[in-house]
C-alpha positions in Angstrom: -42.3 170.6 60.5 -44.6 173.4 61.7 -45.7 171.9 65.0 -48.8 174.2 65.1 -50.3 172.2 62.2 -50.2 168.9 64.0 -53.5 167.5 65.2 -53.0 165.2 68.1 -56.1 163.0 67.5 -55.3 162.4 63.8 -51.6 161.8 64.4 -52.2 159.5 67.3 -54.6 157.4 65.3 -52.2 157.1 62.4 -49.3 156.2 64.8 -51.5 153.4 66.0 -52.0 152.1 62.5 -48.2 152.3 61.9 -47.6 150.3 65.1 -50.2 147.7 63.9 -48.3 147.2 60.7 -50.7 148.7 58.2 -48.0 150.9 56.7 -44.6 152.1 57.8 -45.2 155.8 57.2 -48.0 158.3 56.9 -48.1 161.9 55.9 -51.3 163.9 56.0 -52.4 167.4 55.0 -55.9 168.8 55.6 -56.7 172.0 53.8 -59.5 174.6 53.6 -59.7 176.7 50.5 -56.4 175.4 49.3 -54.5 176.3 52.5 -53.2 173.7 54.9 -54.8 173.7 58.4 -53.5 170.4 59.8 -50.5 168.4 58.7 -48.0 165.9 60.1 -45.5 163.2 59.1 -45.1 159.9 61.0 -43.1 156.7 60.7 -40.4 155.5 58.4 -40.5 156.2 54.7 -37.7 153.8 54.0 -36.9 150.9 56.3 -33.7 148.7 56.6 -30.1 149.9 56.2 -31.2 153.0 54.2 -33.7 154.0 56.8 -35.4 157.4 56.4 -37.9 159.0 58.6 -41.0 160.4 56.9 -41.3 164.2 56.7 -43.8 166.6 55.2 -41.3 166.9 52.3 -41.3 163.2 51.6 -42.2 162.3 48.1 -44.6 159.4 47.5 -45.6 157.3 44.5 -49.1 158.6 44.1 -50.1 155.6 42.0 -53.7 156.0 40.6 -54.0 159.6 41.9 -52.3 160.1 38.5 -55.7 159.4 36.9 -57.5 162.6 38.1 -54.6 164.8 39.0 -52.9 164.6 35.6 -54.9 162.7 33.0 -58.3 164.1 34.3 -57.0 167.6 34.6 -55.4 167.5 31.1 -58.6 166.1 29.6 -60.8 168.7 31.4 -58.6 171.5 29.9 -59.4 170.1 26.4 -63.1 169.7 27.1 -63.4 173.4 28.1 -61.5 174.5 25.0 -63.8 172.5 22.8 -61.0 170.2 21.6 -62.8 167.2 22.9 -66.5 166.4 23.6 -67.4 163.9 26.3 -69.7 162.1 23.8 -67.1 161.9 21.1 -66.5 158.3 20.0 -63.1 157.1 21.0 -62.5 156.0 17.4 -62.5 159.7 16.3 -59.0 159.9 18.0 -57.9 156.3 18.1 -59.0 154.3 15.0 -57.5 151.2 16.6 -60.8 150.8 18.4 -62.9 150.9 15.2 -64.3 147.4 15.5 -67.5 145.7 16.8 -68.9 147.0 20.0 -65.8 149.1 20.8 -67.1 151.7 18.3 -69.7 152.6 21.0 -67.0 153.6 23.6 -67.0 157.4 24.2 -64.7 159.7 26.1 -67.3 159.9 28.8 -67.2 156.1 29.2 -63.4 156.1 29.7 -63.4 159.0 32.2 -66.3 157.4 34.2 -64.9 153.8 34.0 -67.9 152.5 32.0 -66.1 151.6 28.8 -66.3 147.9 29.5 -62.5 147.5 29.3 -60.9 145.1 31.7 -59.5 146.5 35.0 -56.0 145.4 34.3 -53.8 143.3 32.0 -50.0 142.8 32.1 -49.2 144.9 29.1 -45.5 144.4 29.6 -46.1 140.7 28.9 -48.9 140.9 26.3 -46.9 143.3 24.1 -43.8 141.1 24.1 -42.0 144.1 25.6 -42.7 146.4 22.6 -44.3 149.7 23.8 -45.5 150.6 20.3 -47.9 147.6 20.5 -49.7 148.9 23.7 -52.6 150.6 22.1 -53.3 147.8 19.7 -53.2 145.2 22.5 -55.7 147.2 24.6 -57.9 147.6 21.6 -58.0 143.9 21.0 -59.0 143.0 24.5 -62.6 141.7 24.7 -65.0 144.0 26.5 -66.3 142.7 29.8 -69.6 144.6 29.4 -71.3 146.8 26.9 -70.1 150.4 26.9 -72.2 152.4 29.4 -73.7 149.4 31.1 -71.6 149.0 34.2 -68.9 150.7 36.2 -65.7 148.7 35.9 -62.7 150.5 37.3 -60.1 150.3 34.5 -56.4 151.0 34.4 -56.6 150.1 30.7 -59.2 152.9 30.1 -56.9 155.6 31.6 -53.8 154.2 29.9 -55.9 154.7 26.7 -56.7 158.3 27.7 -53.0 159.0 28.2 -52.2 157.6 24.8 -55.1 159.7 23.3 -53.6 162.9 24.8 -50.2 162.0 23.4 -51.5 161.4 19.9 -53.7 164.5 19.9 -50.8 166.8 21.0 -47.8 165.0 19.5 -46.0 165.1 22.9 -45.5 162.7 25.7 -47.8 162.7 28.8 -44.9 163.7 30.9 -44.1 166.7 28.7 -47.8 167.8 28.7 -48.0 167.5 32.4 -44.8 169.5 32.9 -45.8 172.3 30.5 -49.5 172.6 31.5 -49.5 171.7 35.2 -46.2 171.4 37.0 -44.5 174.5 35.6 -47.5 176.9 35.8 -48.1 175.9 39.4 -44.3 176.1 40.2 -44.3 172.6 41.5 -40.7 171.5 42.4 -41.4 168.1 43.9 -44.1 166.8 41.5 -43.0 164.8 38.5 -42.8 161.5 36.7 -39.6 159.5 37.0 -37.7 161.1 39.9 -34.1 161.8 39.3 -31.7 159.4 40.9 -30.3 162.1 43.1 -33.7 162.6 44.7 -34.1 158.9 45.7 -33.4 159.5 49.4 -36.4 161.9 49.6 -38.8 159.3 48.2 -40.8 156.8 50.2 -40.0 153.2 49.2 -42.5 150.7 47.9 -42.5 146.9 47.4 -39.4 144.7 47.1 -39.7 143.1 43.7 -43.0 142.4 41.8 -44.5 139.7 43.9 -47.9 141.2 43.9 -48.1 141.5 40.1 -46.6 138.1 39.7 -49.4 136.7 41.7 -51.9 138.5 39.5 -50.3 136.9 36.4 -50.7 133.3 37.5 -53.3 132.7 34.9 -51.5 134.4 32.0 -49.8 131.7 30.0 -47.2 134.1 28.6 -46.1 135.1 32.1 -44.4 131.7 32.6 -41.6 132.8 30.3 -41.4 136.4 31.3 -38.0 137.5 32.5 -38.6 141.1 33.2 -39.7 141.0 36.9 -38.0 143.5 39.2 -36.3 141.8 42.1 -34.9 144.9 43.9 -36.5 147.3 46.3 -38.7 149.6 44.2 -37.6 152.9 45.5 -37.5 156.1 43.4 -39.2 154.5 40.4 -42.9 153.8 39.8 -44.3 150.7 41.5 -47.0 149.9 38.9 -45.6 147.4 36.4 -47.5 148.8 33.3 -46.4 152.4 34.1 -42.8 151.2 34.5 -43.0 149.4 31.2 -44.5 152.6 29.5 -41.5 154.6 30.6 -42.6 155.7 34.0 -45.4 158.0 32.8 -48.8 156.7 31.9 -52.4 157.8 32.1 -53.2 155.6 35.0 -50.0 155.8 37.2 -46.5 157.2 37.6 -47.0 160.6 39.3 -44.8 161.4 42.3 -45.4 164.3 44.7 -45.3 165.3 48.4 -48.3 166.2 50.5 -47.9 170.0 50.1 -47.8 169.9 46.3 -50.6 167.3 46.2 -52.8 169.8 48.0 -51.8 172.4 45.4 -52.8 170.0 42.6 -56.1 169.2 44.4 -57.0 172.9 44.6 -57.2 173.0 40.8 -60.5 171.1 41.1 -62.1 173.8 43.3 -64.0 176.4 41.4 -62.9 179.4 43.5 -59.3 178.4 43.7 -58.3 176.8 40.4 -55.6 178.4 38.4 -55.7 176.0 35.5 -59.4 175.7 34.7 -62.4 177.9 34.1 -64.4 177.9 37.4 -67.5 176.4 35.7 -65.4 173.4 34.5 -65.1 172.3 38.1 -68.8 171.3 38.0 -67.7 168.2 36.0 -65.9 166.8 39.0 -69.0 166.7 41.3 -71.5 165.7 38.6 -72.6 162.0 38.7 -72.0 160.5 35.2 -73.1 157.0 36.3 -76.5 157.4 38.0 -78.1 154.1 38.9 -74.9 152.1 38.4 -72.6 150.2 40.8 -70.7 153.4 41.8 -71.2 157.1 41.5 -68.5 158.3 39.2 -67.8 161.8 37.9 -65.2 163.1 35.5 -62.1 161.0 36.6 -63.2 160.9 40.2 -65.4 158.7 42.5 -68.2 160.5 44.3 -68.8 160.1 48.0 -72.4 159.0 47.4 -70.9 155.7 46.3 -71.9 153.0 48.8 -69.1 152.3 51.2 -66.8 154.9 49.6 -63.7 155.8 51.6 -65.0 159.3 52.0 -67.0 158.2 55.1 -70.0 159.9 56.5 -68.3 163.2 57.4 -67.9 164.6 53.9 -70.7 166.1 51.9 -72.4 163.7 49.4 -71.0 165.4 46.3 -67.4 165.2 47.6 -65.1 163.5 45.1 -62.0 161.5 45.7 -59.5 158.9 44.5 -57.2 156.2 45.9 -53.8 155.0 45.0 -52.7 151.4 45.3 -49.5 152.3 47.1 -51.6 153.7 50.0 -52.4 157.2 48.9 -55.7 159.0 48.8 -57.2 162.5 48.1 -60.7 163.6 48.8 -62.2 167.0 48.1 -65.3 168.4 49.6 -66.4 171.2 47.2 -69.2 172.4 49.4 -66.9 173.3 52.3 -63.8 173.7 50.1 -62.0 171.1 52.2 -59.2 168.8 51.0 -58.1 165.6 52.8 -54.8 164.1 51.7 -53.3 160.9 53.2 -50.1 159.5 51.8 -48.8 156.1 53.0 -46.5 153.5 51.5 -48.5 150.4 52.5 -46.6 148.3 49.9 -43.3 148.7 51.7 -41.7 146.3 54.2 -44.7 144.1 54.4 -45.4 140.6 53.2 -48.5 139.9 51.1 -51.3 140.6 51.5 -50.9 144.4 51.8 -53.2 145.9 54.4 -56.7 147.1 53.3 -56.6 150.6 54.7 -60.1 151.8 53.6 -61.3 151.9 57.2 -58.2 153.9 58.1 -59.1 156.4 55.3 -62.6 156.8 56.6 -61.5 157.3 60.2 -58.9 159.8 59.0 -61.7 161.8 57.3 -63.9 161.6 60.4 -61.2 162.8 62.7 -60.1 165.6 60.3 -63.7 166.8 59.7 -64.3 166.9 63.4 -61.1 168.8 64.0 -62.1 171.4 61.4 -65.5 171.8 63.0 -63.8 172.5 66.4 -61.8 175.4 65.0 
């Protein structure tokens, strides 16, 4: 590691949280204009007999950061080309949704989490293990609110967007991401489905599927389900639906290290993007859900959301996203600052997993203060 990038206050704080048991490892990168200013790696990426110390090259399961960094980016490219309009009805692309109130769901609703679709369902159970039934099962789920009425964060919505992209282009999401994002940016440690030979460089996640088993207690079909993973989830996606869908889905499945996550995040800054037209980047700081429960933009949450993990040190039109495994990325477009914190809070810890939102806020506070002191 380049020792000159370490910030003692940030690193000491994260070391304290590792010692407290919030997560076994943490890697951070703080960038300005797409260039790293502060960075460090702390703790143990894999515990037990296969123990591995975290480094700045350690690859993490980014979980829901997949939503903006892959699905959102691919959708934005199609919006700027005129292939998709935000107000298009979903049924224009996916006729499975051509029924009742679902006809009112637009692309904008899916991107801003206002479609009314449920947050999560165990698709690996509801489909009977048949991936080809996924879209039909989602389309038949009852809406929890009318489209456009409420913000309801939804994995199902972004799984649907991933399937829309695949149908539109006749290619898998992994193929689209590789051709349009990973290869043009020359990313070497960013992918879906890490190769087995790379496992030792990946931070481990939960042992088995206990968390999702608990979520399925009320699902009658779960009682007979035999597909639970029992082993240490290491080098394969933690999320059960993404795993069922082949490791690559619109809501989860992306793996990367901190350096390359910074490179991906830079694509959302108007003066530094290489994959979008600069004016497209206005979408990511534009509130699409004014007056609702959260301030949401195109695939991101805005810092003006009450109690967002951005904290008070980022500008109000900053945008960011969290990943269930313990990852986060926040971007301040006013100051062109990027704050990336990667942890594996689902590893080597009994349920419940630590709520690390206060850690994320303090990380941003310390990092912003350190940048001001330069």
